[in-house]
DOKOLLUM-722622 format. One line per field, with one value per residue: residue number from 1; x, y, z of N, C-alpha, C in turn. Coordinates in nm, 3 decimals. Layout:
% residues N
resi = (NUM, ...);
n.u = (X, ...);
n.v = (Y, ...);
n.w = (Z, ...);
ca.u = (X, ...);
ca.v = (Y, ...);
ca.w = (Z, ...);
c.u = (X, ...);
c.v = (Y, ...);
c.w = (Z, ...);
% end
This chain:
% residues 102
resi = (1, 2, 3, 4, 5, 6, 7, 8, 9, 10, 11, 12, 13, 14, 15, 16, 17, 18, 19, 20, 21, 22, 23, 24, 25, 26, 27, 28, 29, 30, 31, 32, 33, 34, 35, 36, 37, 38, 39, 40, 41, 42, 43, 44, 45, 46, 47, 48, 49, 50, 51, 52, 53, 54, 55, 56, 57, 58, 59, 60, 61, 62, 63, 64, 65, 66, 67, 68, 69, 70, 71, 72, 73, 74, 75, 76, 77, 78, 79, 80, 81, 82, 83, 84, 85, 86, 87, 88, 89, 90, 91, 92, 93, 94, 95, 96, 97, 98, 99, 100, 101, 102);
n.u = (7.702, 7.966, 8.184, 8.514, 8.661, 8.996, 9.267, 9.511, 9.845, 10.037, 10.286, 10.657, 10.868, 11.116, 11.402, 11.439, 11.673, 11.496, 11.286, 11.508, 11.535, 11.321, 11.279, 11.442, 11.416, 11.490, 11.729, 11.769, 11.764, 12.017, 12.203, 12.433, 12.539, 12.365, 12.211, 12.087, 11.775, 11.465, 11.248, 10.995, 10.718, 10.670, 10.659, 10.825, 11.119, 11.279, 11.646, 11.837, 12.075, 12.098, 12.065, 12.305, 12.533, 12.496, 12.447, 12.563, 12.844, 12.782, 12.562, 12.402, 12.155, 11.877, 11.583, 11.397, 11.161, 10.816, 10.750, 10.769, 11.012, 11.240, 11.468, 11.788, 12.041, 12.401, 12.561, 12.424, 12.398, 12.641, 12.800, 12.755, 12.886, 12.891, 12.707, 12.484, 12.221, 11.977, 11.682, 11.418, 11.200, 10.879, 10.848, 10.877, 11.111, 11.314, 11.543, 11.828, 12.158, 12.472, 12.707, 12.600, 12.512, 12.740);
n.v = (9.446, 9.588, 9.781, 9.853, 10.063, 10.096, 10.337, 10.236, 10.228, 10.514, 10.555, 10.505, 10.832, 10.966, 11.142, 11.114, 11.000, 11.119, 11.255, 11.500, 11.512, 11.622, 11.878, 11.969, 12.112, 12.358, 12.376, 12.253, 11.941, 11.864, 11.748, 11.758, 11.998, 12.159, 12.461, 12.550, 12.409, 12.321, 12.188, 12.153, 12.070, 11.789, 11.555, 11.452, 11.242, 11.223, 11.250, 11.170, 11.002, 11.019, 11.303, 11.443, 11.328, 11.314, 11.646, 11.770, 11.894, 12.122, 12.310, 12.538, 12.661, 12.498, 12.400, 12.287, 12.301, 12.175, 11.958, 11.571, 11.554, 11.445, 11.402, 11.526, 11.436, 11.314, 11.187, 11.211, 11.464, 11.559, 11.544, 11.781, 12.054, 12.302, 12.438, 12.721, 12.822, 12.689, 12.560, 12.416, 12.470, 12.396, 12.078, 11.759, 11.765, 11.607, 11.567, 11.612, 11.517, 11.559, 11.731, 11.751, 12.017, 12.125);
n.w = (11.269, 11.155, 10.940, 10.922, 10.738, 10.660, 10.524, 10.300, 10.387, 10.344, 10.105, 10.160, 10.100, 9.949, 9.850, 9.514, 9.192, 9.017, 9.069, 9.119, 8.922, 8.813, 8.934, 8.846, 8.571, 8.501, 8.465, 8.262, 8.363, 8.415, 8.687, 8.789, 8.784, 8.953, 9.105, 9.307, 9.427, 9.478, 9.649, 9.804, 10.004, 9.905, 10.059, 10.131, 10.330, 10.433, 10.376, 10.234, 10.052, 9.796, 9.697, 9.770, 9.666, 9.381, 9.307, 9.565, 9.552, 9.421, 9.505, 9.583, 9.724, 9.898, 9.896, 10.163, 10.269, 10.453, 10.424, 10.580, 10.704, 11.004, 11.082, 11.084, 10.939, 10.952, 10.784, 10.546, 10.489, 10.416, 10.155, 10.113, 9.996, 9.913, 10.040, 10.118, 10.170, 10.348, 10.387, 10.612, 10.725, 10.838, 10.886, 11.073, 11.270, 11.451, 11.568, 11.537, 11.428, 11.580, 11.382, 11.157, 11.063, 11.006);
ca.u = (7.821, 8.032, 8.245, 8.591, 8.790, 9.147, 9.362, 9.600, 9.943, 10.103, 10.401, 10.773, 10.845, 11.292, 11.464, 11.527, 11.716, 11.391, 11.299, 11.595, 11.571, 11.180, 11.236, 11.545, 11.437, 11.499, 11.873, 11.805, 11.761, 12.171, 12.189, 12.592, 12.580, 12.266, 12.277, 11.908, 11.666, 11.296, 11.204, 10.892, 10.598, 10.685, 10.591, 10.945, 11.091, 11.403, 11.722, 11.895, 12.220, 12.131, 12.140, 12.493, 12.629, 12.434, 12.468, 12.624, 12.953, 12.756, 12.432, 12.403, 11.995, 11.808, 11.441, 11.320, 11.009, 10.678, 10.778, 10.754, 11.152, 11.220, 11.617, 11.927, 12.228, 12.489, 12.592, 12.350, 12.443, 12.816, 12.850, 12.671, 13.020, 12.887, 12.515, 12.460, 12.134, 11.870, 11.522, 11.382, 11.072, 10.724, 10.908, 10.869, 11.242, 11.294, 11.651, 11.976, 12.248, 12.617, 12.784, 12.518, 12.499, 12.881);
ca.v = (9.418, 9.720, 9.758, 9.910, 10.095, 10.146, 10.341, 10.190, 10.360, 10.582, 10.512, 10.594, 10.917, 10.985, 11.208, 11.018, 11.129, 11.103, 11.374, 11.590, 11.594, 11.660, 11.954, 12.066, 12.144, 12.436, 12.372, 12.130, 11.827, 11.871, 11.747, 11.748, 12.126, 12.230, 12.541, 12.557, 12.272, 12.313, 12.007, 12.131, 11.998, 11.675, 11.458, 11.367, 11.181, 11.178, 11.368, 11.065, 11.004, 11.017, 11.419, 11.451, 11.228, 11.372, 11.757, 11.829, 11.972, 12.248, 12.321, 12.615, 12.688, 12.336, 12.447, 12.110, 12.326, 12.152, 11.770, 11.576, 11.498, 11.411, 11.397, 11.565, 11.306, 11.357, 11.109, 11.259, 11.596, 11.543, 11.594, 11.928, 12.113, 12.412, 12.525, 12.844, 12.857, 12.470, 12.573, 12.297, 12.492, 12.314, 11.948, 11.710, 11.776, 11.616, 11.489, 11.690, 11.458, 11.618, 11.745, 11.787, 12.105, 12.237);
ca.w = (11.194, 11.116, 10.881, 10.921, 10.671, 10.716, 10.456, 10.271, 10.438, 10.265, 10.031, 10.203, 10.046, 9.958, 9.700, 9.388, 9.102, 8.864, 9.116, 9.117, 8.733, 8.757, 8.949, 8.780, 8.453, 8.473, 8.450, 8.126, 8.416, 8.451, 8.804, 8.823, 8.836, 8.991, 9.248, 9.359, 9.376, 9.560, 9.695, 9.899, 9.967, 9.851, 10.188, 10.186, 10.503, 10.454, 10.290, 10.210, 10.031, 9.639, 9.658, 9.795, 9.572, 9.270, 9.324, 9.689, 9.508, 9.325, 9.560, 9.729, 9.823, 9.913, 9.983, 10.197, 10.365, 10.422, 10.408, 10.683, 10.718, 11.109, 11.146, 10.995, 10.968, 10.900, 10.652, 10.423, 10.467, 10.435, 10.078, 10.037, 10.034, 9.884, 10.033, 10.156, 10.266, 10.355, 10.460, 10.647, 10.813, 10.880, 10.884, 11.182, 11.294, 11.649, 11.559, 11.478, 11.444, 11.563, 11.290, 11.030, 10.985, 11.007);
c.u = (7.869, 8.139, 8.416, 8.705, 8.866, 9.226, 9.451, 9.742, 9.990, 10.269, 10.519, 10.838, 11.078, 11.302, 11.495, 11.589, 11.620, 11.343, 11.342, 11.550, 11.425, 11.178, 11.427, 11.549, 11.435, 11.701, 11.897, 11.817, 11.893, 12.162, 12.306, 12.621, 12.483, 12.347, 12.173, 11.861, 11.576, 11.252, 11.093, 10.738, 10.571, 10.667, 10.717, 10.998, 11.219, 11.536, 11.750, 12.020, 12.243, 12.177, 12.265, 12.544, 12.610, 12.479, 12.508, 12.748, 12.906, 12.640, 12.459, 12.271, 11.962, 11.695, 11.371, 11.194, 10.884, 10.685, 10.741, 10.934, 11.203, 11.352, 11.692, 12.044, 12.302, 12.592, 12.518, 12.334, 12.587, 12.850, 12.781, 12.824, 13.018, 12.764, 12.567, 12.355, 12.041, 11.784, 11.472, 11.258, 10.952, 10.766, 10.891, 10.949, 11.262, 11.453, 11.719, 12.077, 12.396, 12.656, 12.672, 12.504, 12.633, 12.966);
c.v = (9.570, 9.681, 9.869, 9.922, 10.188, 10.211, 10.270, 10.297, 10.416, 10.562, 10.592, 10.720, 10.991, 11.043, 11.077, 11.077, 11.148, 11.270, 11.461, 11.638, 11.659, 11.808, 12.063, 12.083, 12.253, 12.491, 12.198, 11.963, 11.792, 11.872, 11.766, 11.919, 12.216, 12.353, 12.558, 12.459, 12.289, 12.208, 12.016, 12.088, 11.927, 11.507, 11.403, 11.342, 11.192, 11.262, 11.257, 11.052, 11.042, 11.241, 11.478, 11.390, 11.261, 11.575, 11.843, 11.918, 12.075, 12.332, 12.382, 12.706, 12.534, 12.418, 12.292, 12.193, 12.247, 12.031, 11.754, 11.473, 11.515, 11.418, 11.437, 11.458, 11.332, 11.370, 11.127, 11.379, 11.626, 11.626, 11.715, 12.032, 12.316, 12.515, 12.621, 12.874, 12.710, 12.569, 12.488, 12.338, 12.346, 12.186, 11.893, 11.702, 11.719, 11.612, 11.548, 11.612, 11.587, 11.662, 11.720, 11.902, 12.187, 12.241);
c.w = (11.169, 11.073, 10.906, 10.852, 10.706, 10.540, 10.405, 10.356, 10.325, 10.236, 10.131, 10.074, 10.059, 9.818, 9.656, 9.319, 8.993, 8.958, 9.115, 8.957, 8.684, 8.795, 8.924, 8.629, 8.418, 8.412, 8.308, 8.169, 8.413, 8.570, 8.876, 8.864, 8.894, 9.119, 9.318, 9.300, 9.527, 9.561, 9.803, 9.900, 9.910, 9.925, 10.218, 10.350, 10.505, 10.348, 10.150, 10.150, 9.886, 9.545, 9.664, 9.701, 9.437, 9.225, 9.466, 9.623, 9.511, 9.375, 9.628, 9.785, 9.817, 9.984, 10.025, 10.288, 10.313, 10.392, 10.557, 10.702, 10.886, 11.172, 11.032, 11.059, 10.890, 10.784, 10.520, 10.400, 10.427, 10.324, 10.002, 10.091, 10.007, 9.922, 10.139, 10.244, 10.243, 10.421, 10.506, 10.785, 10.767, 10.843, 11.025, 11.182, 11.442, 11.686, 11.492, 11.505, 11.462, 11.480, 11.163, 10.977, 11.000, 10.849);
% end
């Protein structure tokens, strides 16, 4: 009789307000005035809407390299009005929706 050990599935990883605050400690945890945010190597699967809604107007630099993001979705990126630099290297991106990076 052989026993099969299966590891539990990894939980979904999305950008949360708690994660943004944790990574914005150089800005006293104030997310509404962030200009730069490094969220690399967090195993993030998606950008989600919360990042754009909380600091999308002021964010100029967003570092998302080395995650597992698969898609760039226009509705998740529409709030980034001041974004000048986006690093999405070393992700699993297979789809960039029209209008996502305009």
